[in-house]
N, C-alpha and C positions, 0 to 999 in steps of 0.2 A: 505493499498499498504506498510506504512511504518511496517506494524507488516509484511509483504510479507519478504520485503527487509532484514528483520534482522533474519530470518529463513535461510537465505545463509551462518550468521557468522558461521551452523554448518559446511561449509563445509573447509574451514579453518581450523581450530579447529582441525578436525579428521586430516586433511591433516599434519597438524606440531606435531602432538604426533603421527602421522604415519614415519615422515622425522627420528625424532631422534628412535623412536624406528627400523629403518628396518637400520641404521645405524649401531645402536649397534649390531645390530642381526648377520649384515656382519662382521662387526671386531671380535665377538667372535664365529662368525662359523667357522670365518679363524683362530681364537687362536685356540680352543678347537680340530680341523682336524690336525694343525701341531704340537701341543702337546703331544694331546691323541688318534688322527686317525679319521679318518669319520665314525668308528663303534660309538665313544664315540656322534659323535653329531648326530646319529639316537638314542643315549640313551638319548639326550638334548633333541630332539624334542620328542622324548615319553614320557619324564617326562613331557612335556609341557602338552601336550597328557591327561596327567593325572587331572591334573591345568584346562585345560580345559573343561574337562566332570563333574569334580567340579562346574566349576563357569557356565554351561550350567544349571544345576538341579536347582542352587540355581536364575540364571536370570530367569528361565521359573515360578516361582512361585511369583518372585518379583518384575519384570518389569509392570507390571499391577495391582499389590498393589500400587505403591509409585509413587508419579513425576520423570518424566521423567527426566527431567531437573536438579534433584535433585540427580539422580543417576550419569547421566553423571560428576556431577560437583564432588560426591565423588569418582568416579574410577582416577579422574585426580589427585588427594590427595593422592590416594593411591600408586599412579604410582611413584608419588615424593619421598614421605616416600621411598620406597622401593629403588629408587635410592639412596636415602642419608643414606639409612644403608649398601647399597654395600660400598659406597665408603669409610664411615668409618671401612668397615671389611677387603676390598682390601689393605687399607693404611698398616697393619699389615700379612698379609698370605702369605705365601709364598706355590712354588710348584704342588701340586696336588691341595692343599684347593682352591690355587683359580680357577680351573675347578669347583671344588665342588661348592661355592658361585656364579659362571657364570649360570651355571644348575638351582640354586635354584633358583636364581635374574629373570632368562629368563622364568622359570615356574611360579612363583608369574605373571608376566607382562601378561601374555600367558593369567594367571586364569582373571584379569580387563579385559584385550584386549578383551575376547571372552565375557565377560557379557557388554563390552563399546558397539560392533558392532552390536548386536539386538537392546539393546536401541540406540542408535543414529539411526536406520534402524525404529524403532517405533515410534520413535517422529515424524518423517518427518509428517505423515497425520495430526498431531496437529498445527504444527506450520506453515506447507504451505497452509493448509484447502483443496479446491478442485479444485484446480492447477493442471496441467499437472502434474502426477510422472514422466513418461519416461523424458521430458527434465531435469527436478530436479536429478534425479537418474543417465542418463549420465554425468550432469554437475559434480557430485555430485563423478561418478566413474571415468572421466577424469581428475579433479584436485586429486582424489587419485590418480591415476596411476601415475599422475606427479609428485605427489610427492615421491613414492618410484623408480622412475625415478633419480629424482633427490639423492634420499636416498642414493644410491652408490655410487655416484661423494661423497658425504660427507663422507661413512664410508673409501674410496678408501683415502681421503684425513688424515685422521683421523691415516689409516695403515700405511701410511708414516711416523707415527713415529716410536717408537721401543715399543715393545709387551706392555708392565709394562704400559708408560704415553698414547697407544694408547688406550689402554682398559679405565682409568679414562676419559678421556678425550669425550671416546664413552660415557659414564652412563655420564656426565656432558651435554652432547648434548642432552641426552636422556630428563635430568630430565629439562630443559631449554624448550624443547618443550612442554611437560607437562603443565610445568608452564605456557606458551602463550595459549594451547588450554584451560586452567582454564578460565583463564580472557576472552576468546572470549564465552565463554558457560556460561557466567555468563549476558552477552548481547543476552543472547536468548531470543526470547519469550516465556511466558509462554504457558501451556498447553491451549487447549481449552478452555470455559466456560463449554461447558459441560461434557468434558472427567473429568475436574476439580470436577464437583457433582456428577460426578460416581465414581470417585475415594477416594472420602470423605464422601461418604454416609454411614451410617450405614451396612445396609446390606454386602457394602463391607468390612467393618471392621472386622464384625461378621466371614467373609468365613474360612474356615479353611484352612493351607497349602495344606493339603490332599487333600483336596476335590478341592481344586484351578488345583493341579497338575492333576487328574482322569477325570475332567472334559476338562482339555485342551488339554492330549492327547488322547482324546475321540474325541475331534471336529477337532483333526487334522486327526488321524485314520479314521473316515467319511466321508475322502473327496478323491477319487480318482485323485487328480489331485495335492494333496499333498503329497501320496502316489509313485504317478508314481515321481512326480521329487524330492522325497529325494532318489530316486535311483541313479537318474542321475544326482544330485548334492555330492552324497558320489561316483563314478565312475570318472568323472571329476578331481576331487577332488586328488583323491587315485595315477593318474597318472599325473597330472598336477606336486606332488611334485616330481617328479624323476625327473625332468630336474637339479635340483638342486645338483647332485649326477653325471648326465649326464657332467656337465660341469667344476666339480671337477676333475674327473677322465683322464677328454681329459687334462685339465690343466695341472695335475700331470704326465700324460704320457710324454706330451710335454716339460714339465721340464718351464713353464711357472710362471711367480710371480704373486704377489696379484695385480699389476697394470692391469693383463688380466681378472682376477678375478672380480673387480672392476668395469673393462669395459662392461667382461659379463652381470650382474649382470643389468646393465644398461642401456645396450641393451635390454635386455629381457622385462624388464619394457617398453619399447619405444613400444614394439607391443600392450601390456595394454591401451597404450595412444592413438596411430592410432586407434583401435578398439571403444574405449569410443569417439575419436573425431567423427565417424564417426558414429555411429550410435546418436550421437548429431543431427547430420547432416541431417540424412537419417532414424529418426525413424524407419519408416517402414520397413525398411530393416529386422529387427528383428523377424516378422512373416514367412520371410521366412528358417527358421533356427531351426533345429529342432535338439535334442540332440543327437540322432545317427549319423546323420551328422556330427556335432563336433567330434564327437569320432574319425571318420573314417581320417577326418583333419588333427586331432593329431595323430594319427599312423602316414599319410605323414610325417610329421614333424618328425618322428624317423628316417625313412626312409632316408630321409635327410640327419641327423645327422652320417650316416654309412658313408657318405664321410669324407676323413682324413682329420686332421685339427680343429683348434679352430672356422673358420669361419661358415662350418657346424654348429656346435652345440649352436654358439650363437644365430643362424637366426632359428634354429627348437625350440628354448625355448623363443623367440620372437612371433614365432608364436601360440604355445601352451599360452604364458603368454595373447595374444589377444583373441582366442577361451571362454578362462575361461571366460575373461570378457563381452565378449558378451554375453555369458549366464547369467553371475550374474545380469548384467544390467536390461536383459527381467524376471529372476525370483523374482529379488524382488519388482519391480514394478508390479508384477501382485499377489504376497503375499498381496502388501499395498492394490488394489483395492480388493481381493477377500477376505480377513479379515475384523473381525465386531473389534471396541473398544475395546469389552471386552476381546481378544482374539488376538489381534496382534503384540503382547508383548511375548506368548509362541512362537506362528508360528516362529515367528523373531529367537528363541534363539534355536529352535530345528534345526530350517534350517541352523543356526551360531553353532550350535553344533556338525551336519553333517559334514558340510563344515572344521573345525576346526580339529576335531577327525579322519577323514577319510585323511585330509592332514597329520598330526600326522602320522595314519598308513603306508600311503604311504611312510614317511621317513625314518622309521623304516622300512620297507622293502624293497627297494632299498638300504637303504644305506649298507644294507647287502649282499644284490646283487651286489652294486657297489665294494666290498671289494672280491668279489670271482671270478668277470671276469673283461673282460679290455672293455672298450666303444663301439670296434665295437658289440660285443657278447651283452652285457647290449642293446643299440641301439635296437637291433633287436628284442630282447627277451620284450622289451616295445612295439615296432611294431605291433608284430605277435601278444602278448596277448591284446592287443588295438581293434585288426582286428575280431580277435575273441569272440568277449568281443560284438563288434557292430554285430558281424554277429549272435549271440544268442540273443540278444535284438529283431531284426529284425525277425526273428524266429517266437519268443513269441508274438511280436506283431502282424504279421501276422495270428500265431492260435489264438489268442484271437478275431481277426476280423472274423476269418472263422467262429468260434463257434454262434460268436454276431450274424452275417447273417443266420444261420438255421432259 
């Protein structure tokens, strides 16, 4: 029972580091959009995507080779050092060099966050045992989304300072959050006895990294479930990224300030919090939710955003956030059940890569689209493309079922 209760230290550890990271990202996104334009925001996210890709390849081969608790500790230390270096560099940087420093820092922290996410998911079966994954994951997501809800408020309060002080303060807040996360991670229980023995065995240590990579890819590719869910995860994360530029575009069109931006980000995360809470109370609800239905609901949210004003955009953003978290909770619960102990880290790395990489791709695509059309056309293009994608997937699924029945 004590071991089980200590497993829950992972949840606040992850939430605290997320508060600092999201608050920092909000401040940096606003700063770059005001000083270098929305296209540079897309460039920043694309550079972060490159770091995400490299970290996912690294995580694919190291998560199952080392103690996951030690890896989580290393990631918090790495992020803390990055924040310290950035503070030193910003103290003497001027002009466009500030933007470059922020882009590099964001890419490095995205690299660490990408490795952290699958590791924190992969360690859950070890520290939790055979208890209910859905309840733990819904609590994990609910607290995580609550931290995302608090983060925009923290970011908005930081933005009330002048830009120079806001940047430094956001990095300091981020640094403190990583230190607190590090303390809580030290309090986590170690991996299960069976897992530690497996990871420390002679056979495990002699396994070549390239061999691990090949075997892991074969393991994932051989599963029809993994292949199908990778496609859905990619699609949901591409269009999920588009809400940021819809919000920024509508704020610019209406001439609103950073307070509305922070409020919009806060209300957007509240949709995810509400979805996590509902699934925590009614776990059976996710059985009735199919990814194609979720795509259509997101399409409907963009239709709602066609209504003039900021409220319609914030409402659409809340709906999209809720839909994505509903899918994510169910996905990771299933992955933890279907993956064996020797491959769970690889599976989590691949799916985290798909989420992060396609989110970055969505940021890059939609940042360029938002710079060329007004928010009404932008919302229409997103809604129409999503509806068309859902229709194509439905047609493919129906064709495959028809062939299988013959």
